[in-house]
N, C-alpha and C positions, 0 to 999 in steps of 0.2 A: 836294221837300223831303225831307233826309235827317235824320230826327228819330226817336228812339225813341219808343215808345208812351208812356212816363212824360213826356217832353219835350213830345210832342204835346198831351198833357192838360194840362199846365201852361200851354202857350201859347194853346189854347183857352180856358181859364179866364182868361186875361190880355187876352182879347179878339181874338185872332188867329185869325180864322174860317177861313182858309187853312189852318191846321195841322190842322183836323178832316179833311182829305184823307187824312192819314197814317193816322189811325183808321179811316175808310172802307176804305182800301186793305188794311189788315191784317185786317179782320173782315168784309167783304162777301161773299166767297165762301162762308164758313161759314153767314153768316145766309141767304144765299139757299138753300143747299143744305137747310137745315132748313125754310125757309118753302115751299119747292117740294114737299118731301116731305108736309109738314102739309097744306097747301092744296090740292095735286094739279095746280096749273098755274102756270106761269111768270108770266102776267100779274098774277094776284092776288099771288104772291110778291113779284115787283118793287114792288107799290104798297105791301104790307105793309112790306116792308124798308125803303123810302123812309121811310115814315111812321114807323118805328122809329127810324132814323138821324136825323130831324129832331128828334124827341122827346128823343133823346139828347143832341143838341147843346144844345137849349133846356135840359135838366136836369144839364149837365155840371157846374154848380156844386153840386149836391147827390150827385155821385159821391164816394164814400169810397174812398180810395185803398188801404185795406187789403183791398178786394175786388179780385179780378182783373177787368179791364176787359171782357173777354171774357165772363165770367159776367155781368156788370152788363147788356152789350148783349143777351145772350141771354135774359136776364130780360124785359127789356122787348119783345124781338120775340116770345117765347111770350105774353105778355099780349095784344100787338097780333094775334097768330094766332088767339087765343082769341075776342077780339072780332069779328074778321073773320067767323069761322065761326058765330057764334052766330046770325047770320041768313041764312047762305049753305050750300047743301047742298054737301058735298064734291064735287069734281070727279071724274068716273069715267074720264076720258081722261089719259093720261101724256104730257106735253109731251116730244118726242123729245130735247130737248136736256138733259133730266135724265138720259138713258141714258148710262151710262158703260161701252161696250164695252172688253173686257180682250183684248189679242193672244192668240190661241190658243182663244178661245172661237168657238162657232158663233155668228155675230152675230145671226140670225134666232132662234136659240133662245134666246140671251140676251136678246133683245129681248121675246121673248113671256113669259119667266119675269118679267122686270122689270115688264112690264104686268099681268101676273096679280097680282103682289104690290102694286103700287101700287093698283090696283083694290080688292083685299081692304083694303089700309090705309085707303081711302077710305070703306069701309063700318063700320070700327071707330068705337066712339063717341069723341068728342074726347079724352076724358081718357087712354083706352087708347092711341089713336094717338100723343098727346103723350108718353107714358111710353115706348112702343116706340122713337121716334125719338130721345129723350133719353138712352135707354140704349144702344141699338144702333148709331145712327146718329151721335150726338154722342159716344158712349162715356163717359157720366158714370157717376159711382158713384151708389148710391142716396141717399148723403148729400148728394152736390151736387146731384141731382135734388130732394131734399127741400129744399135751401136755395133753389133756383131757383124751385119751383112753390109752395112753402108746405105741401104735403102731407106726412104722415109716412112715414117710411121704410118701414113695414109695409104702409100703403095703396098705395104705389107699387109694392112688390114684388107686391101682389095684382093691382095693374092690368096688371104686364108679364104675369104668370101668365095671367090670363085673356084678355089680348089675343094672347097666343101660341096659346092653346088655340082662340081664335076665329078666328084667322087660318088654323090648321090645317084647322078645319072649312069656312070659306069657299074655301079652296084646294081641299080634296077635292071639294066641291060643285061648284066650277066645272070641275074636270077631269072629273067625271063628266058634265056637261052637254056637253062638247066631244068 
């Protein structure tokens, strides 16, 4: 289907379920990236992203077009990730599929650094991990993060600051052990 995002939303609202595939195609990659980073493994991320997309499809009538669709979908995903981790300990292993090797990098060293970082992210409190991912992986401003999470800008800045400090400590401790 060759529809714009706006056209796809209008057709889904009109009852064309197939038009939702356009929305999925546009946003699935970003959603998976966030969920994998937050949850720590691909299987849980796939489940949470699928659940988020099903919820978005069912709630499409409540989507307000003044809001960006990507931000609305991310808000649903963030809430589903929060719910998922409420009873699940973050995974400590990094799914190899989440590693993005860059040409020119020492692949083994790059994988080791990413594994260390993923491990340390998994040890952060959920609110700090969420703030780090939204700020540095999704590249959102603090105002966008506040709109998405419902937390205040100053609280989010403090979460990012504390998360950076904690990550630094965790990585230093890990390197001392190795």
